[in-house]
C-alpha atoms as an extended CHARMM CRD file, in Angstrom:
* protein
*
        93  EXT
         1         1  MET       CA             27.5180000000     -141.1880000000      235.4600000000  PROA      1               0.0000000000
         2         2  ARG       CA             30.2340000000     -141.6060000000      232.5330000000  PROA      2               0.0000000000
         3         3  ARG       CA             33.1110000000     -139.6660000000      232.6670000000  PROA      3               0.0000000000
         4         4  GLN       CA             33.8700000000     -136.5050000000      230.2940000000  PROA      4               0.0000000000
         5         5  ARG       CA             37.2150000000     -137.3720000000      228.0820000000  PROA      5               0.0000000000
         6         6  SER       CA             39.4720000000     -134.6930000000      229.2200000000  PROA      6               0.0000000000
         7         7  GLU       CA             41.0210000000     -131.8430000000      226.9170000000  PROA      7               0.0000000000
         8         8  LEU       CA             44.3400000000     -133.0430000000      226.9460000000  PROA      8               0.0000000000
         9         9  ALA       CA             42.9160000000     -136.6980000000      226.1540000000  PROA      9               0.0000000000
        10        10  ASN       CA             41.4510000000     -135.2550000000      222.8980000000  PROA      10              0.0000000000
        11        11  PHE       CA             44.6070000000     -133.0410000000      222.3080000000  PROA      11              0.0000000000
        12        12  LEU       CA             47.0720000000     -135.6520000000      222.3320000000  PROA      12              0.0000000000
        13        13  ARG       CA             44.5790000000     -138.0530000000      220.2120000000  PROA      13              0.0000000000
        14        14  THR       CA             44.4430000000     -135.4130000000      217.4920000000  PROA      14              0.0000000000
        15        15  GLN       CA             48.3020000000     -134.5020000000      217.3770000000  PROA      15              0.0000000000
        16        16  ARG       CA             49.0920000000     -138.4750000000      217.4160000000  PROA      16              0.0000000000
        17        17  ILE       CA             46.5570000000     -138.7900000000      214.0510000000  PROA      17              0.0000000000
        18        18  LYS       CA             47.8450000000     -135.5490000000      212.7060000000  PROA      18              0.0000000000
        19        19  LYS       CA             51.4510000000     -137.0010000000      212.8950000000  PROA      19              0.0000000000
        20        20  GLY       CA             49.8960000000     -140.0270000000      211.2410000000  PROA      20              0.0000000000
        21        21  LEU       CA             50.7780000000     -142.1780000000      214.0030000000  PROA      21              0.0000000000
        22        22  SER       CA             49.6130000000     -145.7060000000      215.4640000000  PROA      22              0.0000000000
        23        23  GLN       CA             48.9420000000     -146.0270000000      219.2020000000  PROA      23              0.0000000000
        24        24  LYS       CA             50.7470000000     -149.0320000000      218.7830000000  PROA      24              0.0000000000
        25        25  ARG       CA             53.8980000000     -147.1090000000      217.1280000000  PROA      25              0.0000000000
        26        26  VAL       CA             53.6900000000     -144.3980000000      219.9600000000  PROA      26              0.0000000000
        27        27  ALA       CA             53.3550000000     -147.2200000000      222.5440000000  PROA      27              0.0000000000
        28        28  ALA       CA             56.7570000000     -148.8170000000      221.3190000000  PROA      28              0.0000000000
        29        29  ALA       CA             58.1490000000     -145.0790000000      221.4020000000  PROA      29              0.0000000000
        30        30  LEU       CA             57.4410000000     -145.0370000000      224.7060000000  PROA      30              0.0000000000
        31        31  GLY       CA             58.2900000000     -148.0390000000      225.7840000000  PROA      31              0.0000000000
        32        32  TYR       CA             55.4150000000     -150.1340000000      226.1230000000  PROA      32              0.0000000000
        33        33  SER       CA             54.4790000000     -153.1230000000      224.3370000000  PROA      33              0.0000000000
        34        34  SER       CA             50.8340000000     -153.0370000000      223.8450000000  PROA      34              0.0000000000
        35        35  ALA       CA             48.5250000000     -150.1040000000      222.2520000000  PROA      35              0.0000000000
        36        36  GLN       CA             46.2090000000     -149.9180000000      224.9400000000  PROA      36              0.0000000000
        37        37  TYR       CA             48.1660000000     -147.5830000000      227.2220000000  PROA      37              0.0000000000
        38        38  VAL       CA             48.0360000000     -144.9830000000      224.5680000000  PROA      38              0.0000000000
        39        39  SER       CA             44.4920000000     -145.9690000000      224.2750000000  PROA      39              0.0000000000
        40        40  ASN       CA             43.9740000000     -145.8690000000      227.6470000000  PROA      40              0.0000000000
        41        41  ILE       CA             45.5810000000     -142.5370000000      228.1830000000  PROA      41              0.0000000000
        42        42  GLU       CA             43.1060000000     -140.7320000000      224.8780000000  PROA      42              0.0000000000
        43        43  ARG       CA             40.3400000000     -141.8480000000      226.2200000000  PROA      43              0.0000000000
        44        44  GLY       CA             41.1550000000     -140.0680000000      229.6800000000  PROA      44              0.0000000000
        45        45  VAL       CA             41.0640000000     -143.6600000000      231.8430000000  PROA      45              0.0000000000
        46        46  CYS       CA             44.3420000000     -142.8620000000      233.2560000000  PROA      46              0.0000000000
        47        47  SER       CA             46.8980000000     -139.9940000000      233.3200000000  PROA      47              0.0000000000
        48        48  VAL       CA             49.9350000000     -139.4560000000      231.9910000000  PROA      48              0.0000000000
        49        49  PRO       CA             53.5930000000     -139.8540000000      233.5510000000  PROA      49              0.0000000000
        50        50  ILE       CA             55.2540000000     -136.3560000000      232.8870000000  PROA      50              0.0000000000
        51        51  LYS       CA             58.1600000000     -138.9860000000      231.0910000000  PROA      51              0.0000000000
        52        52  ALA       CA             55.4500000000     -139.7240000000      229.0960000000  PROA      52              0.0000000000
        53        53  LEU       CA             54.4060000000     -136.2080000000      228.1300000000  PROA      53              0.0000000000
        54        54  ARG       CA             58.1880000000     -135.5470000000      227.4930000000  PROA      54              0.0000000000
        55        55  LYS       CA             58.3260000000     -137.9310000000      224.6840000000  PROA      55              0.0000000000
        56        56  MET       CA             54.8360000000     -137.4530000000      223.4640000000  PROA      56              0.0000000000
        57        57  CYS       CA             56.0800000000     -133.9450000000      222.8790000000  PROA      57              0.0000000000
        58        58  ILE       CA             58.5900000000     -134.6490000000      220.6910000000  PROA      58              0.0000000000
        59        59  LEU       CA             56.8860000000     -137.6220000000      218.7450000000  PROA      59              0.0000000000
        60        60  TYR       CA             53.6220000000     -135.1400000000      217.6520000000  PROA      60              0.0000000000
        61        61  GLY       CA             55.7330000000     -131.8280000000      217.5490000000  PROA      61              0.0000000000
        62        62  ILE       CA             53.8500000000     -130.3230000000      220.1620000000  PROA      62              0.0000000000
        63        63  LYS       CA             55.3340000000     -126.9270000000      222.0070000000  PROA      63              0.0000000000
        64        64  ARG       CA             55.8530000000     -126.9370000000      225.2900000000  PROA      64              0.0000000000
        65        65  GLU       CA             53.8820000000     -124.4140000000      226.0440000000  PROA      65              0.0000000000
        66        66  HSD       CA             50.5340000000     -125.6310000000      223.9380000000  PROA      66              0.0000000000
        67        67  LEU       CA             50.8630000000     -128.2170000000      225.9520000000  PROA      67              0.0000000000
        68        68  ILE       CA             50.7830000000     -126.5270000000      229.2530000000  PROA      68              0.0000000000
        69        69  ALA       CA             48.1810000000     -124.7750000000      228.1760000000  PROA      69              0.0000000000
        70        70  VAL       CA             45.4670000000     -127.2940000000      227.4220000000  PROA      70              0.0000000000
        71        71  MET       CA             46.7780000000     -128.9640000000      231.1790000000  PROA      71              0.0000000000
        72        72  LEU       CA             45.7310000000     -125.3390000000      232.7740000000  PROA      72              0.0000000000
        73        73  ILE       CA             42.4050000000     -125.9850000000      230.9130000000  PROA      73              0.0000000000
        74        74  ASP       CA             41.4840000000     -129.3290000000      232.4740000000  PROA      74              0.0000000000
        75        75  ALA       CA             42.7780000000     -128.3640000000      236.0100000000  PROA      75              0.0000000000
        76        76  ARG       CA             40.5430000000     -125.3810000000      235.8030000000  PROA      76              0.0000000000
        77        77  ALA       CA             37.8890000000     -127.8920000000      234.9220000000  PROA      77              0.0000000000
        78        78  ARG       CA             38.3750000000     -130.0020000000      237.3470000000  PROA      78              0.0000000000
        79        79  LEU       CA             38.9390000000     -127.3070000000      240.1790000000  PROA      79              0.0000000000
        80        80  GLU       CA             35.6650000000     -125.7390000000      239.1870000000  PROA      80              0.0000000000
        81        81  ASN       CA             33.9340000000     -128.7850000000      239.3660000000  PROA      81              0.0000000000
        82        82  VAL       CA             34.8480000000     -129.1330000000      243.0480000000  PROA      82              0.0000000000
        83        83  LEU       CA             34.0350000000     -125.9750000000      243.6060000000  PROA      83              0.0000000000
        84        84  ASN       CA             30.5730000000     -125.8730000000      242.3480000000  PROA      84              0.0000000000
        85        85  SER       CA             29.8740000000     -129.5790000000      243.5600000000  PROA      85              0.0000000000
        86        86  LYS       CA             26.5970000000     -129.4710000000      246.1160000000  PROA      86              0.0000000000
        87        87  SER       CA             28.1270000000     -132.2190000000      247.9590000000  PROA      87              0.0000000000
        88        88  VAL       CA             30.8480000000     -130.7500000000      250.0870000000  PROA      88              0.0000000000
        89        89  ARG       CA             32.5110000000     -132.0580000000      253.0260000000  PROA      89              0.0000000000
        90        90  LYS       CA             32.0300000000     -130.8510000000      256.1990000000  PROA      90              0.0000000000
        91        91  VAL       CA             35.5510000000     -130.1150000000      257.9760000000  PROA      91              0.0000000000
        92        92  LYS       CA             36.4480000000     -131.2060000000      261.8050000000  PROA      92              0.0000000000
        93        93  ARG       CA             37.5970000000     -129.0610000000      263.7570000000  PROA      93              0.0000000000
């Protein structure tokens, strides 16, 4: 089963494109030598370190409140998936 891209990944990609920034430029601003790092974030392959999120907010002109709202959407979706999962492990007593 293919993992669905997170709301945060989509949001960050959209904001980068709106600002007219390349993945390579963002990677350099974050201290990485390869655009692959930003690509991985935008595809939801890896999570974003908090330090990188702070810098991305500044680069993209994102308000912290907006970023938090998007992150809460992701957290809620993950929690709902876990709670709705049919394969719940039994807890040993």
